[in-house]
KENU-530397 format. One record per residue (C-alpha): chain; x negated, y, z. Coordinates in Angstrom, 2 decimals. Each point is the difference from the previous one (the first is absolute). Example, Ala and Ser with C-alpha at 12.3 -4.5 7.8 and 13.67 -1.06 7.14 Angstrom:
// KENU-530397
('A', (-12.30, -4.50, 7.80))
('A', (-1.37, 3.44, -0.66))
This chain:
// KENU-530397
('A', (-56.31, 110.23, 240.42))
('A', (1.40, 1.88, -2.69))
('A', (3.49, -0.29, -1.49))
('A', (0.21, 1.76, -3.47))
('A', (3.31, 2.12, -0.16))
('A', (3.41, -2.23, -2.01))
('A', (0.03, 3.34, -1.80))
('A', (-3.27, 0.13, -1.23))
('A', (-0.13, -2.73, -3.19))
('A', (3.22, 2.11, -1.49))
('A', (-2.03, 3.46, 0.24))
('A', (-2.95, -1.42, -1.74))
('A', (1.83, -0.84, -2.56))
('A', (2.34, 3.48, 0.06))
('A', (-3.52, 1.74, -0.31))
('A', (-0.82, -2.42, -2.67))
('A', (2.48, 0.16, -1.69))
('A', (-0.25, 4.36, -0.23))
('A', (-3.49, -0.01, -0.99))
('A', (1.04, -2.04, -3.42))
('A', (2.81, 1.71, -0.44))
('A', (-0.35, 4.26, -0.16))
('A', (3.04, 1.63, 1.37))
('A', (2.20, 1.77, -2.33))
('A', (0.57, 3.45, 0.45))
('A', (2.63, 1.52, 1.50))
('A', (0.60, -2.97, 2.17))
('A', (-0.26, -0.85, 3.63))
('A', (-0.59, -3.80, -1.01))
('A', (-1.73, -2.37, -2.13))
('A', (2.00, -1.06, -3.28))
('A', (1.05, -3.58, -0.14))
('A', (-2.71, -2.56, -0.92))
('A', (0.12, -1.86, -3.50))
('A', (1.63, -3.22, 0.39))
('A', (-2.54, -3.15, 0.21))
('A', (-1.21, -1.24, -3.36))
('A', (1.01, -3.50, -0.70))
('A', (-1.61, -2.33, -1.74))
('A', (0.73, -3.05, -2.99))
('A', (-2.15, -3.31, 0.01))
('A', (0.46, -1.14, -4.06))
('A', (-0.86, -3.51, 0.55))
('A', (1.18, -1.05, -3.26))
('A', (-0.53, 3.13, -2.64))
('A', (1.13, -1.68, -2.89))
('A', (3.63, -0.93, 1.55))
('A', (2.55, 2.30, -1.18))
('A', (2.20, 0.99, 2.93))
('A', (2.84, -0.71, -1.81))
('A', (2.13, -1.01, -3.12))
('A', (2.71, 2.41, -0.44))
('A', (-1.86, 1.53, -2.49))
('A', (-0.33, -3.59, -1.72))
('A', (4.20, -0.86, 0.67))
('A', (1.39, 3.34, -1.19))
('A', (-1.90, 0.18, -3.43))
('A', (0.66, -4.14, -1.14))
('A', (3.22, -0.43, 1.85))
('A', (2.15, 1.90, -2.80))
('A', (-1.73, -2.21, -2.51))
('A', (0.70, -3.16, 1.81))
('A', (2.70, -2.44, -1.92))
('A', (1.66, -2.79, 1.70))
('A', (0.68, -3.09, -2.98))
('A', (2.89, -2.53, 0.21))
('A', (0.30, -2.28, -2.56))
('A', (3.87, -2.70, 0.33))
('A', (-1.41, -3.23, -2.03))
('A', (2.99, -2.62, -1.37))
('A', (-0.79, -3.48, 0.74))
('A', (1.96, -2.93, -2.19))
('A', (-0.03, -2.89, 2.88))
('A', (1.88, -3.53, 0.25))
('A', (2.09, -0.28, 2.37))
('A', (-1.44, -3.27, 0.66))
('A', (-3.05, 1.27, 1.79))
('A', (-3.21, -2.72, -0.44))
('A', (1.29, -1.67, -3.05))
('A', (-1.14, 2.18, -2.97))
('A', (2.56, -1.06, -3.23))
('A', (3.05, -1.96, 2.32))
('A', (2.10, 3.32, 0.49))
('A', (0.13, -0.15, -4.39))
('A', (0.39, -3.92, 0.02))
('A', (3.43, 0.44, 2.31))
('A', (1.00, 2.85, -1.98))
('A', (-0.39, 2.24, 2.89))
('A', (-0.84, 4.15, -0.74))
('A', (-2.93, 1.60, 1.06))
('A', (0.34, 2.53, 2.34))
('A', (-1.75, 3.42, -0.46))
('A', (-1.91, 1.12, 3.55))
('A', (-1.52, 3.73, -0.09))
('A', (-3.39, -0.31, 1.54))
('A', (-0.97, 3.91, 1.11))
('A', (-4.07, 0.74, 0.92))
('A', (-1.32, 3.41, 1.33))
('A', (-3.27, 1.84, -0.89))
('A', (-1.41, 3.34, -0.30))
('A', (-1.42, 1.90, -2.75))
('A', (-0.73, 4.22, -0.23))
('A', (0.62, 2.36, -3.35))
('A', (-2.70, -0.03, -2.25))
('A', (1.20, 3.31, -1.71))
('A', (2.51, 2.71, -0.47))
('A', (1.10, -2.33, -3.28))
('A', (1.19, -2.48, 2.68))
('A', (-2.63, -2.57, -0.44))
('A', (0.33, -2.25, 3.18))
('A', (-2.99, -2.46, 1.13))
('A', (0.69, -2.65, 1.65))
('A', (-1.03, -3.88, 0.13))
('A', (0.34, -2.41, -2.20))
('A', (1.33, -2.42, 2.49))
('A', (2.62, 2.04, 1.55))
('A', (2.19, 0.55, -3.20))
('A', (-1.23, -3.69, -2.08))
('A', (3.90, -1.61, -1.44))
('A', (1.86, 3.05, 1.78))
('A', (3.38, 0.77, -1.87))
('A', (0.57, 2.55, 1.55))
('A', (-2.03, 3.02, 2.22))
('A', (0.59, 2.58, 1.27))
('A', (-2.34, 3.17, 1.92))
('A', (0.41, 1.77, 2.92))
('A', (-1.17, 3.12, -0.27))
('A', (-1.04, 1.98, 3.63))
('A', (2.97, 1.92, 0.35))
('A', (1.85, -3.77, -0.06))
('A', (1.77, 0.42, -3.56))
('A', (-0.02, -2.71, -2.11))
('A', (-0.94, -0.39, -3.73))
('A', (0.30, -2.96, -2.12))
('A', (-4.17, -0.72, -1.67))
('A', (-1.55, -1.34, -2.98))
('A', (-2.50, -2.77, -0.73))
('A', (-2.12, 1.87, -2.93))
('A', (-2.82, -2.39, 0.50))
('A', (-2.56, -2.05, 2.69))
('A', (-3.57, -1.72, 0.57))
('A', (0.31, -3.25, 1.37))
('A', (-3.77, -0.51, 0.42))
('A', (-0.14, 2.89, 2.62))
('A', (3.45, -0.01, 1.34))
('A', (1.87, 3.66, -1.49))
('A', (2.65, 0.92, -1.53))
('A', (1.23, 2.96, -1.38))
('A', (3.56, 0.96, 0.29))
('A', (2.25, 3.13, -0.81))
('A', (2.69, 1.71, 1.03))
('A', (2.01, 3.59, -1.41))
('A', (0.25, 1.81, 2.69))
('A', (-1.89, 3.71, -0.22))
('A', (-1.97, 2.35, 2.71))
('A', (-2.25, -3.25, 1.36))
('A', (-2.73, 0.36, 2.62))
('A', (-2.99, -1.81, -2.37))
('A', (-3.00, -0.77, 2.12))
('A', (-3.73, 0.81, -0.50))
('A', (-2.06, -2.64, -1.20))
('A', (-3.21, -0.29, 1.94))
('A', (-3.74, -2.14, -0.94))
('A', (0.07, -3.24, 1.53))
('A', (-3.69, -0.70, -1.08))
('A', (-0.93, 2.86, 2.63))
('A', (1.44, -1.98, 3.11))
('A', (-2.04, -0.92, 2.46))
('A', (0.41, -2.91, 2.37))
('A', (1.44, 1.90, 3.33))
('A', (1.73, 2.55, -1.63))
('A', (2.79, 0.93, 1.34))
('A', (3.12, -1.35, -2.55))
('A', (4.08, 0.41, 0.72))
('A', (2.87, -1.79, -1.41))
('A', (3.51, 1.10, -0.04))
('A', (2.58, -2.24, -1.46))
('A', (3.13, -2.22, 1.21))
('A', (-1.34, -2.92, 1.70))
('A', (3.33, -1.41, 0.81))
('A', (1.88, 2.00, -0.86))
('A', (-0.92, 2.82, 2.67))
('A', (-0.12, 2.41, -3.26))
('A', (-3.37, 2.92, 0.18))
('A', (-1.58, -2.46, 2.97))
('A', (-3.64, 1.93, 0.28))
('A', (-2.45, -2.36, 1.04))
('A', (-4.29, 1.00, 0.58))
('A', (-3.20, -1.89, -0.10))
('A', (-3.21, -0.45, -1.56))
('A', (-1.37, -1.11, -3.63))
('A', (-1.49, -3.56, 2.06))
('A', (-2.14, -1.47, -3.43))
('A', (0.97, 0.48, -3.44))
('A', (-0.68, -2.60, -3.70))
('A', (2.11, -2.53, 1.62))
('A', (1.68, -2.55, -1.66))
('A', (2.63, -2.49, -0.33))
('A', (-2.32, -2.54, 2.01))
('A', (0.46, 2.59, 2.94))
('A', (3.41, 0.02, 0.35))
('A', (-0.18, -4.32, -0.45))
('A', (2.38, -0.07, -2.52))
('A', (-0.83, -0.62, -3.96))
('A', (0.98, 2.27, -2.96))
('A', (-1.91, 0.64, -3.38))
('A', (-0.90, 4.09, -0.48))
('A', (-2.80, 1.83, 0.86))
('A', (0.26, 1.13, 3.68))
('A', (-1.83, 2.34, 1.65))
('A', (2.45, 0.56, 3.13))
('A', (-0.84, 3.23, 2.90))
('A', (0.42, -1.50, 3.14))
('A', (2.16, 1.97, 2.91))
('A', (0.51, -0.27, 3.25))
('A', (2.61, 2.24, -0.58))
('A', (3.58, -1.68, 1.30))
('A', (1.21, -1.44, -3.19))
('A', (2.89, -2.33, 0.14))
('A', (2.62, -1.68, -2.28))
('A', (2.29, 3.32, -1.90))
('A', (-3.74, 1.89, 0.35))
('A', (-1.03, -2.65, -4.10))
('A', (-0.16, 3.23, -1.99))
('A', (-0.83, 3.14, 1.62))
('A', (-2.46, 1.94, 0.53))
('A', (-2.96, 0.33, 1.50))
('A', (-1.72, 3.63, 0.09))
('A', (-2.63, 1.15, 2.13))
('A', (-0.58, 3.38, 2.32))
('A', (0.65, 2.64, -3.16))
('A', (3.27, -2.28, -1.02))
('A', (-0.99, -1.04, -3.14))
('A', (1.05, -4.12, -0.62))
('A', (-3.16, -1.49, -0.74))
('A', (1.85, -3.07, 0.03))
('A', (3.61, -2.94, -0.27))
('A', (0.76, -1.22, 3.65))
('A', (0.13, -3.83, -1.63))
('A', (-0.39, -3.34, 2.50))
('A', (-0.80, -0.71, 3.56))
('A', (-2.28, -2.97, 1.63))
('A', (3.10, -1.11, 1.73))
('A', (-2.18, -2.09, 2.13))
('A', (-1.17, 2.91, 1.44))
('A', (0.82, 3.97, 1.45))
('A', (-1.57, 2.64, -1.12))
('A', (-1.06, -1.16, -3.45))
('A', (1.40, 1.18, -3.27))
('A', (-0.57, -0.01, -3.47))
('A', (0.29, 3.05, -2.58))
('A', (-1.20, 0.05, -3.98))
('A', (-2.16, 2.78, -0.75))
('A', (1.47, 2.95, -1.32))
('A', (-2.54, -0.10, -2.55))
('A', (0.96, -2.62, -0.81))
('A', (4.00, 0.97, -1.39))
('A', (-1.58, 3.02, -1.47))
('A', (-0.98, -2.24, -2.92))
('A', (2.12, -1.42, -0.38))
('A', (3.12, 2.18, 0.06))
('A', (0.00, 1.58, -3.57))
('A', (0.03, -3.31, -1.77))
('A', (2.72, -0.77, 2.39))
('A', (2.27, 3.64, -0.49))
('A', (-0.59, -0.84, -4.00))
('A', (0.27, -3.63, -1.00))
('A', (1.64, -1.60, 3.99))
('A', (-3.44, -1.91, 0.33))
('A', (-3.28, -0.55, -0.37))
('A', (-1.39, -1.64, -2.97))
('A', (-3.04, -1.79, 0.49))
('A', (-2.99, 0.55, -1.41))
('A', (-3.94, -1.78, -0.59))
('A', (-3.43, 0.84, -1.79))
('A', (-0.29, -4.04, -0.53))
('A', (-2.71, -1.45, 2.66))
('A', (-0.29, -2.15, 3.18))
('A', (-1.77, 0.79, 3.09))
('A', (-0.78, -0.21, 3.24))
('A', (-1.74, 1.24, 2.79))
('A', (-4.06, 0.86, 1.26))
('A', (-1.50, -2.57, 2.12))
('A', (-1.82, 2.03, 2.85))
('A', (-3.27, -1.59, -1.98))
('A', (0.99, 1.84, -2.78))
('A', (0.62, 3.20, 0.96))
('A', (-2.82, -0.41, 2.39))
('A', (-2.23, -0.69, -3.84))
('A', (1.57, 2.21, -1.65))
('A', (0.06, 3.36, 2.63))
('A', (3.70, 0.37, -0.23))
('A', (2.60, 0.20, 2.95))
('A', (2.51, 0.04, -2.78))
('A', (1.19, -1.20, -2.87))
('A', (1.30, -3.54, -2.01))
('A', (-1.00, -2.38, -2.20))
('A', (0.83, -0.74, -3.53))
('A', (0.64, -3.95, -0.77))
('A', (1.48, -0.22, -2.98))
('A', (1.13, 2.29, -3.31))
('A', (2.99, -1.52, -1.22))
('A', (0.14, -0.16, -4.14))
('A', (1.80, 2.50, -1.77))
('A', (0.20, 2.31, 3.63))
('A', (-0.39, 3.38, 0.20))
('A', (-3.26, -0.48, 1.69))
('A', (-1.58, -1.83, -2.37))
('A', (0.38, 2.64, -2.52))
('A', (-1.95, 2.29, 2.77))
('A', (-3.20, -1.43, 0.48))
('A', (0.71, -2.18, 3.25))
('A', (-1.98, -2.78, 0.51))
('A', (0.40, -2.74, 3.00))
('A', (-2.61, 0.98, 2.42))
('A', (1.09, 3.47, 0.04))
('A', (1.12, 1.70, 3.34))
('A', (2.26, 2.85, -0.46))
('A', (-0.90, 2.57, 2.60))
('A', (3.07, 2.20, -0.65))
('A', (3.27, 0.20, -1.55))
('A', (0.86, 3.97, -1.72))
('A', (-2.12, 0.66, 3.18))
('A', (1.20, -1.69, 2.71))
('A', (-2.37, -2.36, 1.58))
('A', (0.87, -3.21, -0.24))
('A', (-0.35, -2.13, 3.08))
('A', (2.18, -3.71, 0.09))
('A', (1.12, -1.80, -3.13))
('A', (3.32, 1.85, 1.21))
('A', (-0.28, 2.91, -0.60))
('A', (-1.02, -0.28, -3.09))
('A', (3.13, -2.17, -0.67))
('A', (2.18, 2.57, 1.12))
('A', (-1.26, 2.69, -2.56))
('A', (-0.59, -2.33, -2.56))
('A', (3.38, -0.60, 0.03))
('A', (1.63, 2.85, 0.43))
('A', (-2.50, 2.45, -2.35))
('A', (3.28, -0.02, -2.76))
('A', (-0.93, -2.15, -3.66))
('A', (-0.71, 2.44, -2.28))
('A', (-1.88, 1.51, 2.49))
('A', (-3.86, 1.40, 0.23))
('A', (-1.77, -1.26, 2.70))
('A', (-4.76, 0.64, 0.51))
('A', (-1.68, -2.86, 2.24))
('A', (-3.11, 0.35, 1.54))
('A', (-2.12, -3.10, -0.51))
('A', (-3.50, -0.96, 1.50))
('A', (-1.73, -2.11, -2.23))
('A', (-3.34, -1.25, -0.27))
('A', (-0.92, 2.46, 2.66))
('A', (1.65, 3.31, -2.22))
('A', (3.23, 1.81, 1.25))
('A', (2.12, 0.45, -3.47))
('A', (3.60, 0.94, -0.77))
('A', (2.06, -1.44, -2.50))
('A', (3.52, 1.27, -0.88))
('A', (2.41, -2.34, -1.40))
('A', (4.24, 0.52, -0.06))
('A', (1.67, -3.18, 1.97))
('A', (2.72, -1.68, -1.99))
('A', (3.68, -2.38, 1.20))
('A', (-0.93, -2.22, 2.21))
('A', (0.52, -3.83, -1.26))
('A', (2.07, -2.18, 1.73))
('A', (-2.00, -3.33, 0.89))
('A', (0.79, -2.94, -1.26))
């Protein structure tokens, strides 16, 4: 029985290495072999390595918002009016709350949620370096829960506003804010859904909603802070959470904020406008019959309204408003309401199989009886 030498594999390995790598001139030994290449398996190619760059870019622009409200209450709790009856003085109580916000521009404009500053008698803004400065409310639009503040402070770092319409479900996003007073907290997640409204949150509220849903951790105190994409652009304003769930938060799309900002800066509020029509959703049968994937039906044209003078008729289908496709009645209501009285808009209509454009001037929305 033949047995091989235990040195044979080692000698063969040395011979193999010598055959593969030539001996350098002027040396008696072969050079050291190159270190083995390490292969990295990429499981999720679109997952960022970290959010460090995003946090460094956005955090200087994020502020903490502290408010104080003086609440007068009767000394006889649960018996309103009895204090005045017996001549007992009312007591003032200071109610405090906290939230988040972000700097819009170098002129000192700061955006936050309307519910963060609603009814506040005092507003303080805390910058990243801990400095606190007073703020005043410039304007607000409760319909989408945003408020515009102003601070007299130089050298502010503004954010970069992104395009919330281009967001896709599954895209990475980062939330930065002041949850439970823990300033400049950074959390990450993905866009879980788009187009949510207050019914999805479980509350009743008017206005127009088109929330971005995210599983980035959002808690009390995050309200008003920015939701940003992986390039550090603000795509939403963190606004609400589903209290009975985990990992379900909602943000106002930044494109909606862009629409109202000029009016908030100019007049402090959005002046409601209208075009004088009644509208309804197209039924699936109507869409199939008309071969449409979007549009809303005109059900009524009000006498004396802008649409009546622009040859808009009941039975028309509104396809686009200033070039933007109309998929739901709420979209058209939002675009009309925020168009600004006196401005001209273009409606693309479908009537009896033909597409036509009409131009009309929106008017202030009248008070309904």
